[in-house]
N, C-alpha and C positions, 0 to 999 in steps of 0.2 A: 726195642731193643733192650738186653740188658745192659748197666750201666756196670762199669771198671769201678771197684775200690780199691784198684793201686792207685798212684800220684804218676806212675809213671807212664800210664794209659790213657792216652784221650778217648775218651770217648766217641772222639768221633773216629779213631780207626777202631777202635770193636762195629759199629756199626759200621762202615764201609768191607770191611773183612768182613762178616756175619750176613752182610745181602748182600758181595760182593758186584758191588756199585762202583762207580769214577766218586771219586770226592766232589763236594762243590767248593767252590772257592772260598765259600766262607769257612771252609772244614780245615780248607790246605793253610788258609793263612792261621783261624785257629794252629793247630800243631805245630805249623813253623814254631807260631811266635813262644810255644812250650819249651819245643828241643830249643830253642837259642836263650832263652830265662833258664834252662833246668843245666843249661850246658857251661856254666861257671857260678857257680855259687854268689858273687857278686853284685849279679845284673836285676837290674829289676826288672820284673814284668811290664813294668809302666814304661822302660825307657827303651821298649822294641816300637813304640811309635814315635819315637826319633832320629830312629836309622833313614835313612833312603832308597830311596826305591830299590838303587843300585846298589846300595852296601855290599861287600861282599861278606859278608857277615847274615846280612839282607839273605843273602841268594843263594847261601849255603845252608841256611834252614831253611827253606824255600826248598830248594833241590832234598833233602834230607826227607822232607814230610811227603813228599810225593813216594816217595824213596816205601813211604813209613803206610802212607795210605793205597796204594797201587800195590802190593804185595808183589806175588811173582807174576800180575797181569802184562 
């Protein structure tokens, strides 16, 4: 599949939308981490791993990633 030249679009989003398929678990995590780390300028992408699984920030990012990856399906 084609790759994004924009830092705003993660390749997984383009792949899932272009292929019309559901995302893998790994793609969900990648997109959620991207959304979370770009949500505030002071966040480090490395800090994602320090969030608990039940953290509101992590859950919100996972929901946003689901919406981004599933589109209108």
